[in-house]
N, C-alpha and C positions, 0 to 999 in steps of 0.2 A: 197784578198783573195774571189772576190764574191761578197763584200758586199756592200751596194748600200752606197754613199757618205754622210755622215753628213752635214748636212745645215747650223749649226752654230759646231764653234769648241772647241774643249771641250778638254783640258789643264790634260795630270795626268805628274806626280811626279812618279817614283817607285825609295826606299830606300830600298836599301838591304843590309844587313851585312857583305853582301863574295860578291866571283866574280856571276858579273851574267852567264852565262854560266859551271860552277862551277860542271865538272862531276859526281862529288860525294856525287852531291846533285837536288835531285828530286823539293823539294820546288824549291829551289834557278832557276832549270832551265823552272820551269813549271809559276813563278812571271816573267819568263820577257821571254816567247814564251804565256802570254795572252798581254803583253804589244808591242809582237811586229804583234801581232792581230790587235790590238784596232791599229796601226799607219799604217797599211794599209788600215784599213778601216776611216783614214784622221784624226785623233785624233792627236794631237801633244804630242808627248814623250819624258822625258827624265827619265834618272837613273841616280841615287846619289848609286854609290857602289861599292869599297876595294875590294880587290887582293885576301882576305883571300878565302883557298877551304874548304873544310873537309873533303879533303884529308886526312890520315897520314903523308905521305909520302913528299919530299921539295917540291914545287909546283909554278915552273915556267910557272909568267903568261905574258909572250914575248910568252913565246913557244908556249904558250893556242892558246894568240890572234892568230900568224904567224899559227898555223895549223887548225885554224876556215878561212886563206885568211883575219883576218883583221890587219888593217894595222894604228898604231895611231903614236902621237903625246905626247910626257911628258914635264912638268914642272917644277919649281920651288917654294911651297907656305908652306909658313906657317912654316918657318927657311927649314928643313932636308928633311921637309914629298914632293914625290912627286907623281904629279896626272899626269894620261895618258887620254888622252881624244880620240876617234873614234866615229864616226859614224857607226855606222850597222842596216842595216833594217829598217830604216829609223827613226831610234834613234837616240838624243843625247845620248854618255854615258860620264859621267865623274867618273875614279873609283884610287879614294883613295891610294896608294901601301901601305899597312899594315908592307911586310917582311912576317914573315913565321907563321906571326900569325894565330893563326884559331878566326871563327866568335863568340863561345863562349868569347874570351878578347883579342883581339885586344882594344874593346874602353881603359883599361886603360892607352894604350899607344898614342893613337891615335884621341881617342877620339875626342877631342876639336879640331884638322883639320877637322874628319870629320864634326862636331856643324856649325864650320865653314863655309865648301864646301853646308853644310844643307839651313843656316840660308840667304847663296848667292842665292841658286838657288830658291828658293820661292822669297824672294824683284825681281829677275832678270826673273822668267820664268812665279813665279802668277799663279802659278796649283791651280784648278779650285780640283782636288783629287789626293792626296796620295794614296796611293795604298801599303803597308809595311807586316815584320812582325816582329817578337821579345817580348821579352816581358825583356828585360834586365829596369835598370833604364833611360840610356841613348833614348832607345828605346821609351819610354812612354813617359820620358819629349821632345822628338821632336814631338810623337802621340801629344802633348799635345797643344804642340806650335804652330802647322801647320795650327790645328783645332782652335787655339783662332782666331785665323787672318782672315777664312773663307775661310779655307782648309776641302770639307769632307776628312775623314776617312775611306777608305779600309781595312780590317785586311784579307791578306789573310791565312790561316787559316787550314794548314797542316796536325796535327797530337793532341792526347793524353794529352802536358805538356802545357793547360792553365785552368786549372780547379780553375778559382778564376778571379772574379764581377772583380777582379782590374786592367784583364788585358784589359776591353771593356772601362771601363765610360769612354772613349774619343774616342770610334769609332763610326762612324754611319753604318757604315756596314761590313757584316761578309760574304764571298765566302770559301767555302770547297769545295777537291773534289772529294765529294760522301754522297747517303745518309745516310747509318753507323753514316760519324763524323757527320754531323748534329743532328739528332738523338741524339748521342750523352751526345754533349755540350746543346739542347735544357731539354731531363734531370736532367740533372747535375746540372745545371745553371740556367731555362730556357731562356737560350742565342735560339737568330733568327739566320736563317745562313743563306744563298742562294750554296746546290752544285749546280756546273755544274761541265761536263768531263773534266777530264785531257784534256790541250788541246796540242795538238801536230805544228812542223813546218818538214810538210813533207822532205825536204828539208836534214834537223837531220838527219831523224832515220828513213829514207823510203831504202831498199838497196833494187839499178837494177835490180841484178841477184845476185840469195842466190845457195850454193853449201851446202843443207843439211842435215851434215851429224853428230853433236858433239851437244848429250846434254850438254846444259851452262847452269850456277851456277852463278850469279853475286851479289858479297859482300859477299866472307865470315866473312860476323861478327855474334857479338852474336845473335843481335836480331835477322838477315834472317836466321837464325839458321845455321849457322855452324858445334855447334855440331850435331844436324841431318844428313848436308850434308857429316861431319868425316866418319862415318859410311857406309851411300850410297854407298856412292865412294872404302869408302873398298870394300864394299858386290860386287857392281857389279867393281871393276877391278881382283878379284877374281875370281867371277861366269863368266862376260860378257866381260872379256881384247877387245873383237872385237868392243867394242860402246863405240871411242873417250868417254871421261868425264870432258868438258871444267870450268873451274873455275875461275871471273874475279872478279882484284882487284878494292875495290875500296878505302871505306870507312876504311876496312878493306886489310890487306895486306895473304897471302895465308898464311904465316909464322903464322900464328894464326889456319888454319885449318892443315897443319903441326902437330902443336906441341898439336890439340887436338889429332891426331889420337896415338903421345908419347904416352899423359895420358891413353888409351884406350891400348898401349900397340905394335901397333900398325904405321908402316910406313909406311903411302899412298906413300910419292918415288917410291918404286918399284914399281909401277905402273907404264907399261909406257902406259895405257891408259887414265890416269891423264896430263893432262891437262892445269896448271897454267899460266893465260895470266895479264900484267899489263895491269892498267888503260889507261884509252882512255878519249879524247875529241871531239873525233867525233863517238858519239852515234848508228851513222847506223853500224859502225863497229862490232859494239859489234854479229848481227848479223846475217851477211854475210854467216856464218858456219854452226847457229842455228839449228838444228832440230826441239827440243821444249825446251821450255824452265821451269824453277826450282824454283820454291819460296817457298819455305819453311818456312816462316816468324814467326817466336818466338812469337813476337810480334804484335800489335793488330793491323795489318796497315789500316790508312786512304784511299789508293790507289796505288797502285803499279803504278807507271810509268814505270814502266820496263815491266808490262804488257799491259800499251796500246800496246807502243813500239812493242810489241812482234807479238799480234793481229793484226794490221795494218798490219803485214808484212807476217798473216799467219801464224805463229807462233801457233801451239797449244803451251797453259801452263797448267802445274802441276802446281797446290796450296795450299796451305794450308788454314784451314776455317777461319782462325782469320780475326778480322775483318772484313774492307769492301773488302777482296780477292774476296770473290765468289761478289759481286757487280760489282770488276772491271773486274770478267771476264767475267763477260753477257753470260755467256754460250759457252761461247769461250776455255772451260781450262774444266780442268779436277779437279775438290777441294779437294782434300784430308785428312784425322787427320791426325793430329802432336799426339804421347803421352801425355797425361794429365800430367804427369809427368817435360813435357820439360815446364821448362819456362826462362823469360829471364835470372834469378841466374842460370841454371844448367849450369857445368864445366865438362861438363863427357858428354863423346862422348853415343847415345841411345846403348841401343841392340839389334843384328841382325832381331828380328824378328817387330820391331819396322818401320824397314823400308822396310818388305817385302812387302807390297799393291803398294806402291812407284818403287818400281825396276819390279813389273808385268807388269807396263803401263805403264814403261820406254819400259824394253822388247817388250811387245805390239806395242808401236808406231814406233819403229824401224824396228822391224820386219816383221809387216804387212800394206805391200802400201796400201792394200784397206781401208783399218783400219785409216792411217796415212792418204789420200786423205781425206777422213769423217771429221776427223779430221781441217785436214788442209781450210778443206770447212765452216766451224764452226766456224774455227778463223775468218776467214775473213767476217764474217754475223757481230757476235760480234764490231769486228775492224772497223766496220761502223762509233760505234757510236763515236769514237775518228776522223774521219775526221774532216780535215775543214770543209766543207758543213754542215757538222751537228751542229755545236760547234762553231762558227766563231759569228752568229748570235745572240746567246743567252750570249756571253761575250759583245758587241757591245750592249743591251740592259739592260741587267745587268747596263752597266756603264754607260750609256745617263742619267739615269735613278738613279745611286746611289746621 
């Protein structure tokens, strides 16, 4: 990726509690992309992970690998546990098959097998750096063990779920995707961390040719604003049925969106303009028909990966003001408010008046071509901060010094 080779090889082990290419996890994909950048810059990188996905539907790891063009072999180790091994983008991946378990609960059933593979990697690969995340007992124990044998432990911090010193006692360095997140942890814990922009592999996210005609929202979950989107989709369907409104499943399915409408007394399925799409393991396919991306997150986002992906595709973003999203958009989008009463505990769609400003912005971007072209130009400029030529060297320097 255009980075000068290192004079001394550095070995990095990425230990993940889930599938490295998990389409439902921005954290897993970001950590994996970091390592792909390091591998391209002459680091020696290996990954130990599981087949667990954060998606709610059954996840077929074989199909996901095949879709990505990745060929694998598997063997039986530690009894019935299957281990997939493959090389992708210069990284040797070892994948423990944890079945249908999610990242949060596989350690009870498959923790011993993962520990065996982890110890094996430390003994044979002898990494200088362990890059990881997770705060379960097994995660912390492995981090301590790696550090006890001289491995530097780098924690990839992607959310607001670690407000305790116990998560960082065994950590040598902390990496975050935004100034917002670094500032919040510094204020709460006095934690020092390094904020770097979300890394992207353009082969995964860049759309060669777009047909921009849909308003798109990804992951209709509570935290991502499904109670806001339900009302927005209802108003758009009634007032502007000519504008295609696309909702793409991820961790959450479209059933939650439809159920939210029922709570408020309307059936979103009656709108022909509403397009409900299943999740995909190819991120770039999400944006082929996207004219603008909606990110009405209710939670405080550390940094929305989908925002970065949209911007590098020159797609304008309309995002909420919460968390690191304004920083994430970097002037390449429209930051609009959500009602103050809308929280992660809200279980009913907002009022029609609460979505009016969003509707006005959507309609303007859809109908006014000059306005849209200017917004696309701003998105293109903002997206430069996520391009490999802007990002790779920052990560290389961080890991050279870690």
